[in-house]
C-alpha positions as CSV (number, residue, x, y, z in Angstrom):
1,M,-141.7,-85.5,-15.2
2,R,-144.4,-87.5,-17.0
3,N,-144.9,-89.6,-13.8
4,A,-144.9,-86.4,-11.6
5,R,-147.5,-84.8,-13.9
6,R,-149.7,-87.9,-13.7
7,I,-149.5,-88.0,-9.9
8,S,-150.5,-84.3,-9.8
9,Q,-153.4,-84.8,-12.2
10,A,-154.6,-87.8,-10.2
11,F,-154.3,-85.9,-6.9
12,F,-156.3,-82.9,-8.1
13,L,-159.0,-85.0,-9.8
14,V,-159.4,-87.0,-6.6
15,L,-159.5,-83.8,-4.5
16,F,-162.1,-82.3,-6.8
17,L,-164.3,-85.4,-6.7
18,F,-163.9,-85.6,-2.9
19,L,-164.9,-82.0,-2.4
20,F,-167.8,-82.5,-4.9
21,I,-169.2,-85.4,-2.9
22,Q,-168.8,-83.6,0.3
23,T,-170.7,-80.6,-1.0
24,E,-174.0,-81.6,0.4
25,S,-175.8,-81.4,3.7
26,K,-174.5,-83.7,6.4
27,G,-177.3,-82.8,8.9
28,L,-175.9,-79.4,9.8
29,D,-176.4,-76.1,8.1
30,D,-172.6,-75.9,7.3
31,L,-170.7,-77.3,4.4
32,G,-167.1,-77.0,5.5
33,Y,-165.1,-77.3,2.3
34,P,-167.4,-77.1,-0.8
35,V,-166.1,-77.8,-4.3
36,K,-166.6,-74.1,-5.2
37,I,-163.0,-73.5,-4.1
38,F,-162.0,-74.7,-7.7
39,L,-164.2,-71.9,-9.1
40,D,-162.6,-69.5,-6.6
41,F,-159.3,-70.1,-8.4
42,D,-160.9,-69.5,-11.8
43,P,-159.7,-66.2,-13.3
44,L,-162.3,-66.4,-16.2
45,I,-165.2,-66.4,-13.7
46,S,-163.6,-63.6,-11.7
47,I,-162.9,-61.3,-14.7
48,T,-166.3,-61.8,-16.4
49,T,-168.1,-61.2,-13.1
50,L,-166.1,-58.1,-12.6
51,L,-166.9,-56.8,-16.1
52,A,-170.6,-57.8,-16.1
53,A,-171.6,-56.9,-12.5
54,H,-168.9,-54.4,-11.7
55,A,-168.4,-56.3,-8.5
56,V,-165.5,-58.4,-7.2
57,P,-166.3,-61.9,-6.1
58,A,-165.4,-62.7,-2.5
59,A,-162.6,-65.1,-3.4
60,Y,-161.2,-62.9,-6.2
61,A,-157.7,-63.1,-4.6
62,L,-157.5,-66.8,-5.2
63,S,-157.9,-66.4,-8.9
64,I,-155.0,-64.0,-8.9
65,V,-152.9,-66.9,-7.4
66,L,-153.6,-68.9,-10.6
67,V,-152.7,-65.9,-12.8
68,I,-149.4,-65.5,-10.9
69,I,-148.7,-69.3,-11.3
70,T,-149.3,-69.0,-15.0
71,L,-147.0,-66.0,-15.4
72,L,-144.3,-68.0,-13.6
73,L,-144.7,-71.5,-15.0
74,G,-146.9,-71.2,-18.0
75,R,-150.2,-73.1,-18.7
76,V,-149.5,-75.7,-16.0
77,F,-153.1,-75.6,-14.8
78,C,-154.3,-77.3,-18.0
79,G,-151.6,-79.9,-17.9
80,W,-151.2,-80.6,-14.2
81,I,-154.3,-79.5,-12.3
82,C,-157.6,-79.1,-14.3
83,P,-159.9,-82.0,-13.4
84,L,-161.8,-81.8,-16.7
85,G,-158.5,-81.9,-18.6
86,T,-157.6,-85.0,-16.7
87,L,-160.9,-86.6,-17.7
88,H,-160.1,-85.7,-21.3
89,N,-156.7,-87.4,-21.0
90,I,-158.3,-90.6,-19.6
91,V,-160.9,-90.7,-22.4
92,G,-158.1,-89.9,-24.9
93,L,-156.4,-93.1,-24.1
94,L,-159.1,-94.9,-26.1
95,N,-157.9,-93.0,-29.2
96,K,-155.0,-94.9,-30.5
97,K,-154.7,-92.9,-33.7
98,Q,-152.6,-89.7,-33.7
99,R,-154.8,-87.2,-35.4
100,E,-154.5,-83.4,-35.6
101,I,-157.2,-81.1,-37.1
102,K,-155.7,-78.7,-39.7
103,A,-158.7,-76.5,-40.3
104,W,-158.4,-72.7,-40.0
105,W,-160.2,-72.7,-36.7
106,A,-157.9,-75.3,-35.1
107,F,-156.7,-73.9,-31.8
108,R,-157.9,-70.4,-32.8
109,L,-161.6,-70.9,-32.0
110,K,-161.1,-70.8,-28.3
111,Y,-159.5,-67.4,-28.4
112,L,-162.4,-66.1,-30.5
113,I,-164.8,-67.6,-27.9
114,L,-162.9,-65.9,-25.1
115,I,-163.1,-62.5,-26.9
116,F,-166.9,-63.1,-27.4
117,L,-167.4,-63.9,-23.7
118,L,-165.3,-60.9,-22.4
119,V,-167.0,-58.4,-24.7
120,S,-170.5,-59.7,-23.8
121,S,-169.5,-59.4,-20.1
122,L,-168.3,-55.9,-20.7
123,F,-171.9,-55.2,-21.9
124,T,-173.3,-56.8,-18.7
125,M,-174.1,-60.3,-20.0
126,Q,-172.6,-63.2,-18.1
127,L,-172.2,-66.2,-20.4
128,A,-168.8,-67.5,-19.3
129,G,-170.1,-70.1,-17.0
130,I,-171.8,-72.0,-19.8
131,M,-168.4,-72.9,-21.3
132,D,-166.0,-72.4,-18.4
133,P,-164.4,-75.9,-17.8
134,I,-164.8,-75.9,-14.0
135,S,-168.4,-74.6,-14.1
136,L,-169.2,-77.0,-16.9
137,L,-167.8,-80.0,-15.0
138,I,-169.6,-79.2,-11.7
139,R,-172.9,-78.6,-13.5
140,S,-172.6,-81.8,-15.5
141,L,-171.8,-83.9,-12.5
142,S,-174.4,-82.2,-10.2
143,L,-177.4,-82.3,-12.6
144,S,-176.8,-85.5,-14.5
145,I,-173.8,-87.8,-14.0
146,Y,-173.8,-88.1,-10.2
147,P,-177.6,-88.6,-10.0
148,A,-177.4,-91.2,-12.7
149,F,-174.5,-92.9,-10.8
150,N,-176.6,-92.9,-7.6
151,Y,-179.6,-94.3,-9.4
152,T,-177.6,-97.1,-11.0
153,V,-175.9,-98.1,-7.7
154,R,-179.1,-98.1,-5.7
155,S,-181.0,-100.1,-8.4
156,F,-178.2,-102.7,-8.5
157,F,-178.2,-103.3,-4.7
158,D,-182.0,-103.2,-4.6
159,A,-182.1,-105.9,-7.2
160,I,-179.7,-108.1,-5.1
161,Y,-181.8,-107.4,-2.0
162,N,-185.0,-108.4,-3.7
163,A,-183.5,-111.5,-5.1
164,D,-182.7,-112.6,-1.5
165,L,-179.7,-114.7,-2.4
166,K,-178.3,-116.5,0.6
167,G,-174.9,-115.2,1.7
168,I,-174.7,-112.6,-1.2
169,T,-177.4,-110.4,0.2
170,A,-175.7,-109.9,3.6
171,V,-172.4,-108.9,1.9
172,S,-174.2,-106.6,-0.6
173,E,-176.0,-104.8,2.3
174,W,-172.6,-104.2,4.0
175,V,-171.1,-102.8,0.8
176,Y,-174.2,-100.7,0.2
177,A,-174.1,-99.3,3.7
178,L,-170.4,-98.4,3.1
179,L,-171.2,-96.7,-0.2
180,K,-174.1,-94.7,1.4
181,N,-171.6,-93.3,4.0
182,T,-169.0,-92.4,1.4
183,L,-169.9,-92.0,-2.3
184,L,-173.7,-91.9,-2.5
185,S,-175.9,-88.9,-1.9
186,F,-178.2,-88.8,1.1
187,N,-181.3,-88.9,-1.2
188,Q,-181.8,-89.8,-4.9
189,T,-182.0,-86.5,-6.8
190,I,-183.7,-85.7,-10.1
191,Y,-183.3,-82.7,-12.4
192,L,-185.4,-81.4,-15.2
193,Q,-182.6,-80.8,-17.6
194,G,-180.5,-83.8,-16.5
195,F,-180.6,-85.6,-19.8
196,M,-179.6,-82.6,-21.9
197,V,-176.8,-81.5,-19.6
198,G,-175.5,-85.1,-19.4
199,S,-175.6,-85.7,-23.1
200,L,-173.6,-82.5,-23.8
201,F,-171.0,-83.6,-21.3
202,I,-170.7,-87.1,-22.8
203,L,-170.4,-85.5,-26.2
204,I,-167.6,-83.2,-25.0
205,L,-165.7,-86.2,-23.6
206,G,-166.5,-88.2,-26.8
207,L,-164.7,-85.5,-28.9
208,N,-161.5,-87.0,-27.6
209,L,-162.1,-90.0,-29.9
210,I,-161.7,-87.6,-32.8
211,E,-158.7,-85.7,-31.5
212,K,-157.1,-86.0,-28.0
213,R,-158.1,-83.1,-25.7
214,F,-160.4,-81.7,-28.5
215,W,-162.2,-79.4,-26.1
216,C,-159.0,-78.1,-24.6
217,R,-157.4,-77.4,-27.9
218,H,-160.4,-75.8,-29.7
219,F,-163.1,-74.6,-27.3
220,C,-161.9,-74.0,-23.8
221,P,-162.1,-70.2,-23.0
222,L,-160.2,-70.6,-19.7
223,G,-157.4,-72.4,-21.6
224,A,-157.3,-69.5,-24.1
225,M,-157.0,-67.0,-21.3
226,L,-154.2,-68.9,-19.6
227,G,-152.6,-69.4,-23.0
228,L,-152.3,-65.7,-23.5
229,L,-150.9,-65.2,-20.1
230,S,-148.4,-68.1,-20.5
231,R,-146.7,-66.1,-23.4
232,F,-145.2,-64.0,-20.6
233,S,-144.2,-66.9,-18.4
234,I,-140.7,-67.0,-16.8
235,L,-140.4,-70.8,-17.3
236,K,-139.2,-71.3,-20.9
237,R,-138.8,-74.2,-23.2
238,S,-135.6,-74.3,-25.2
239,V,-134.3,-76.5,-28.0
240,S,-130.6,-77.1,-28.6
241,E,-128.9,-77.6,-31.9
242,G,-129.1,-81.3,-31.4
243,C,-132.8,-81.2,-32.4
244,T,-133.2,-83.0,-35.8
245,E,-137.0,-82.3,-36.0
246,C,-137.5,-86.0,-36.0
247,G,-141.0,-85.7,-34.6
248,A,-140.6,-88.1,-31.7
249,C,-142.1,-85.5,-29.4
250,V,-145.2,-84.9,-31.5
251,P,-147.3,-87.9,-30.5
252,D,-147.0,-87.2,-26.8
253,C,-147.7,-83.4,-27.0
254,H,-151.1,-82.8,-25.3
255,G,-151.7,-79.4,-26.8
256,A,-150.5,-80.1,-30.4
257,A,-148.1,-77.2,-29.9
258,S,-145.8,-78.1,-32.8
259,P,-142.8,-79.0,-30.5
260,D,-140.8,-80.5,-33.4
261,V,-140.7,-77.2,-35.4
262,K,-137.8,-75.0,-34.5
263,G,-139.1,-71.5,-34.1
264,G,-142.7,-72.7,-34.6
265,W,-143.4,-73.9,-31.1
266,K,-146.8,-72.5,-30.0
267,D,-146.2,-71.6,-26.4
268,A,-149.8,-70.5,-25.8
269,E,-150.9,-74.1,-26.7
270,C,-148.3,-75.8,-24.5
271,Y,-149.6,-77.4,-21.3
272,Y,-146.1,-77.7,-20.0
273,C,-146.6,-81.5,-19.6
274,M,-142.9,-81.8,-20.5
275,N,-143.6,-85.0,-22.5
276,C,-141.4,-83.6,-25.2
277,D,-138.4,-83.5,-22.8
278,D,-139.0,-87.2,-21.9
279,A,-139.5,-88.3,-25.5
280,C,-136.6,-86.5,-27.2
281,P,-133.9,-89.2,-28.2
282,N,-131.2,-86.5,-28.4
283,N,-132.0,-84.7,-25.1
284,A,-132.3,-81.5,-27.1
285,V,-135.4,-80.2,-25.2
286,S,-135.1,-78.6,-21.8
287,F,-137.2,-76.3,-19.5
288,G,-135.7,-73.6,-17.4
289,F,-135.8,-70.0,-16.3
290,R,-132.9,-68.8,-18.4
291,G,-132.6,-68.0,-22.1
292,K,-135.0,-66.6,-24.6
293,K,-138.4,-68.0,-25.5
294,D,-138.4,-69.1,-29.1
295,A,-142.0,-69.4,-30.0
296,A,-144.5,-68.6,-32.9
297,A,-146.9,-65.7,-32.6
298,I,-150.7,-66.2,-32.3
299,D,-152.3,-65.2,-35.6
300,L,-156.0,-64.9,-35.2
301,G,-156.7,-62.6,-38.2
302,R,-158.0,-59.1,-38.0
303,R,-161.4,-60.0,-39.5
304,R,-161.9,-62.8,-37.0
305,L,-161.1,-60.5,-34.1
306,V,-163.5,-57.9,-35.3
307,T,-166.2,-60.5,-36.0
308,S,-165.8,-62.1,-32.5
309,T,-166.0,-58.6,-30.9
310,L,-169.1,-57.6,-32.8
311,A,-170.7,-60.9,-32.0
312,G,-170.1,-60.3,-28.3
313,I,-171.8,-56.9,-28.6
314,A,-174.7,-58.1,-30.8
315,A,-175.4,-61.0,-28.4
316,V,-176.6,-58.7,-25.7
317,P,-179.6,-57.0,-27.5
318,L,-180.4,-60.3,-29.4
319,L,-180.7,-62.3,-26.2
320,R,-182.4,-59.6,-24.2
321,A,-185.0,-58.5,-26.8
322,E,-187.6,-60.6,-24.9
323,P,-190.5,-59.8,-22.5
324,F,-188.1,-60.6,-19.6
325,A,-186.3,-57.3,-20.2
326,R,-189.4,-55.3,-19.3
327,S,-189.5,-54.1,-15.8
328,N,-193.3,-54.8,-15.5
329,Y,-193.0,-58.4,-16.7
330,H,-192.4,-61.1,-14.2
331,M,-192.4,-64.8,-14.8
332,N,-194.7,-66.1,-12.1
333,K,-193.0,-69.5,-11.7
334,L,-189.5,-68.0,-11.7
335,I,-188.9,-68.5,-8.0
336,R,-185.2,-67.8,-7.2
337,P,-183.4,-69.2,-4.1
338,P,-183.5,-67.1,-0.9
339,G,-180.8,-64.4,-1.0
340,S,-180.8,-64.1,-4.8
341,L,-180.1,-60.6,-6.1
342,E,-182.6,-58.7,-8.2
343,E,-183.1,-60.5,-11.5
344,K,-180.9,-58.4,-13.7
345,E,-178.1,-58.3,-11.2
346,F,-178.6,-62.0,-10.5
347,L,-178.1,-62.9,-14.2
348,K,-174.9,-60.7,-14.3
349,R,-173.4,-62.9,-11.7
350,C,-174.8,-66.4,-12.0
351,V,-172.4,-68.8,-13.8
352,K,-174.8,-71.7,-13.9
353,C,-172.4,-74.0,-12.0
354,G,-175.3,-75.9,-10.4
355,E,-173.8,-76.0,-6.9
356,C,-176.8,-74.4,-5.3
357,M,-179.0,-77.1,-6.9
358,K,-176.7,-79.9,-5.7
359,V,-176.8,-78.8,-2.0
360,C,-180.6,-78.2,-2.0
361,I,-181.7,-80.8,0.6
362,T,-185.2,-81.2,-0.8
363,N,-184.2,-81.3,-4.5
364,G,-186.5,-78.3,-5.0
365,L,-183.9,-76.2,-6.9
366,Q,-184.0,-77.1,-10.6
367,P,-182.2,-75.7,-13.7
368,T,-184.2,-73.4,-15.9
369,L,-184.6,-73.9,-19.6
370,F,-186.2,-70.8,-21.0
371,E,-188.1,-69.6,-17.9
372,A,-185.6,-66.8,-17.5
373,G,-184.8,-66.4,-21.2
374,I,-181.9,-67.8,-23.1
375,E,-179.5,-65.7,-21.0
376,G,-180.6,-67.4,-17.8
377,I,-180.5,-71.0,-19.1
378,W,-179.5,-73.6,-16.4
379,S,-179.8,-71.0,-13.6
380,P,-181.7,-72.1,-10.5
381,L,-185.4,-71.9,-9.7
382,L,-187.5,-73.5,-7.1
383,V,-190.1,-76.0,-8.3
384,P,-192.3,-76.7,-5.2
385,R,-194.0,-79.8,-6.7
386,I,-190.5,-81.4,-6.6
387,G,-189.3,-79.9,-3.3
388,Y,-189.7,-76.9,-1.1
389,C,-187.2,-74.4,0.4
390,E,-186.3,-75.7,3.9
391,Y,-186.9,-73.0,6.5
392,N,-183.7,-73.6,8.4
393,C,-181.4,-74.1,5.4
394,T,-178.9,-71.5,4.0
395,L,-176.6,-73.8,2.0
396,C,-177.3,-72.4,-1.4
397,G,-175.8,-69.0,-0.4
398,Q,-172.8,-70.7,1.1
399,V,-171.7,-72.4,-2.2
400,C,-172.5,-69.5,-4.7
401,P,-169.0,-68.5,-6.0
402,T,-170.0,-65.1,-7.4
403,G,-172.5,-63.7,-4.9
404,A,-175.5,-64.1,-7.1
405,I,-177.0,-65.7,-4.1
406,K,-176.1,-63.9,-0.9
407,K,-175.0,-65.9,2.2
408,L,-177.7,-65.4,4.7
409,T,-177.9,-66.1,8.4
410,K,-180.9,-68.2,9.6
411,E,-182.4,-65.0,11.0
412,E,-182.1,-63.2,7.7
413,K,-183.4,-66.3,5.8
414,A,-186.5,-66.4,8.0
415,K,-187.4,-62.8,6.9
416,T,-186.6,-63.3,3.2
417,K,-189.6,-63.8,0.9
418,I,-189.1,-65.7,-2.3
419,G,-192.7,-65.7,-3.3
420,L,-196.3,-66.0,-2.1
421,A,-198.7,-68.9,-1.7
422,I,-202.1,-68.5,-3.4
423,I,-205.1,-70.7,-2.8
424,D,-207.2,-72.0,-5.7
425,K,-210.7,-72.2,-4.2
426,N,-211.9,-74.3,-7.2
427,R,-209.6,-77.1,-6.2
428,C,-209.1,-76.6,-2.4
429,L,-211.0,-79.4,-0.6
430,P,-212.7,-77.3,2.1
431,Y,-213.9,-74.7,-0.5
432,A,-214.7,-76.8,-3.5
433,H,-215.7,-80.2,-2.0
434,S,-216.8,-79.5,1.5
435,T,-214.1,-81.8,2.8
436,N,-211.9,-81.1,5.8
437,C,-208.2,-80.6,5.1
438,I,-205.6,-78.7,7.2
439,V,-202.4,-80.0,5.7
440,C,-201.1,-76.6,4.4
441,E,-201.5,-75.0,7.9
442,E,-199.8,-78.0,9.6
443,V,-196.7,-77.9,7.5
444,C,-196.3,-74.1,7.4
445,P,-192.9,-73.5,9.0
446,T,-193.2,-69.8,10.1
447,P,-193.3,-69.3,13.9
448,K,-196.7,-67.6,13.6
449,K,-198.5,-69.6,10.9
450,A,-198.7,-67.8,7.6
451,I,-201.8,-69.9,6.8
452,W,-204.8,-69.4,9.1
453,F,-208.3,-70.8,9.1
454,E,-211.7,-69.2,9.0
455,D,-214.5,-71.3,10.6
456,A,-217.3,-71.7,8.0
457,T,-220.6,-73.5,7.9
458,V,-221.4,-75.0,4.5
459,I,-224.3,-77.1,3.2
460,D,-223.5,-80.2,1.1
461,R,-225.6,-81.5,-1.7
462,K,-227.9,-83.5,0.6
463,G,-228.7,-80.3,2.6
464,N,-226.6,-81.2,5.6
465,K,-224.8,-78.4,7.4
466,M,-221.0,-78.9,8.0
467,K,-218.5,-77.0,9.9
468,L,-215.2,-76.6,8.0
469,K,-211.9,-74.7,8.4
470,Q,-211.2,-72.8,5.2
471,P,-207.6,-71.7,4.8
472,H,-206.3,-68.2,4.0
473,V,-202.8,-66.8,3.4
474,D,-201.4,-64.0,5.4
475,L,-199.5,-61.7,2.9
476,D,-197.2,-60.4,5.6
477,L,-196.1,-63.7,7.0
478,C,-195.9,-66.0,4.0
479,I,-192.3,-66.3,2.7
480,G,-193.1,-68.5,-0.3
481,C,-191.1,-71.5,0.8
482,G,-193.5,-73.8,-1.1
483,I,-193.9,-76.6,1.4
484,C,-197.7,-76.1,1.3
485,E,-197.6,-76.8,-2.4
486,T,-195.3,-79.8,-2.0
487,K,-197.5,-81.4,0.6
488,C,-200.9,-80.5,-0.8
489,P,-202.9,-83.7,-1.1
490,V,-204.4,-82.6,-4.4
491,V,-201.7,-84.2,-6.4
492,D,-202.1,-83.4,-10.1
493,Q,-202.4,-79.6,-9.8
494,P,-202.2,-78.5,-6.2
495,A,-205.0,-76.4,-4.6
496,I,-202.3,-74.1,-3.1
497,Y,-199.4,-72.9,-5.2
498,V,-196.5,-70.5,-5.0
499,T,-195.5,-67.8,-7.4
500,S,-192.7,-65.3,-7.3
501,I,-195.0,-62.3,-6.5
502,G,-194.0,-60.6,-3.3
503,E,-190.4,-61.6,-3.4
504,S,-188.1,-59.5,-1.3
505,R,-185.5,-58.9,-4.0
506,S,-188.0,-57.0,-6.2
507,K,-189.8,-53.7,-5.6
508,E,-192.1,-54.1,-8.6
509,N,-193.2,-57.7,-8.3
510,R,-195.8,-57.1,-5.6
511,L,-199.4,-58.2,-5.2
512,L,-200.4,-54.9,-3.4
513,L,-198.5,-51.9,-4.8
């Protein structure tokens, strides 16, 4: 069973990484099989979205499948499927010392975190995606680890190419071409919060050097939910009278579920890895669908339950007591992807998984820090100075697992406004410096250009008359895609910039009311 579990873990980890790499544009506006399918099976994302937004995600039925599997077989997702759990196992191999934390919060903390997340969701605040293992893994890989991997590989092969080593360069170019067609992204991506997100991810994996599967045992809210469900599982672990409580099964127990204590086995902490069955020298351990489950109860303490519940309630007003909560306050640079719901509804659904940012073909979608308040940390916004919203691209809506970004057709996308371009005449070359420039109009993608020119005659400092084309923005045609800001030749602070005003999703954020 140990070998079967390892094969299963390897299969699902490879499947996850394959889908993750495939979740990017291949030249067509269609992704095929994005990695969001792992989020579709996530019951924590489904239930918190249901509670916060009072809406059912499109793939809600798939999460029910995982619930049914857990009720049948126990917490097998954590031990046999979860890609983040497999990474924890791999890093845990470096930890040769068998160590188990005995503090009061050991294994209990994740249940208190789960209660906090569910209660805050009930009061319309979606925070589950920050700690959900699948969302955390996709976000960390998308915004930090994968871009760093790409940068390292590209720099390595560039160095070999520049060295021009006879024989070696030709081979390296062949290998590099193979990697570009398989593992590497089409373009090198960069993200504003990449270092922070990557550091947190490395820290989480590094905790395995303190205790194996530290995150899974003490922090993972999805594991806590599945643990509660596994108490009703049909598959049972039984121990015969031949058990001498020798402790041979303890070192190999992934969940520190006290398998050597008769009547003290913590079934909610068991990942059903079945290592105890393999390790038992007396063959006293068995798994089956008959018999009675002999397990210890979960004792969280009444005070801790009340405290966690009150914390979930208190988090809502504490995090929302900001200017963002006012209907007449709009962050001008908070430009959401096309198809995004109205801001309050958007935050109720967005789980900060980072998939929309990964598939953005111009790298314009970036994670927020505090632009949307603490509640909206790591949610997507468009930064036109980095990249614009491609006119014919609808990929971000295709990968959103909760409907925070609606899936649009190209026709719907063409009519969706995410902001409005505004010209700074103090910096615009035709206005401020009597210099011809038509870049913004040239790159404008709308069929009838949203930027139009007025012929003007100006007099320079020497008294010479000059004919110039001075740009103007059509309020009805501009969709706020940001390509004019991206391509503006005034590089430090562009002469044309985009703000969120005029966005289709808001009735209040308007230039002309």
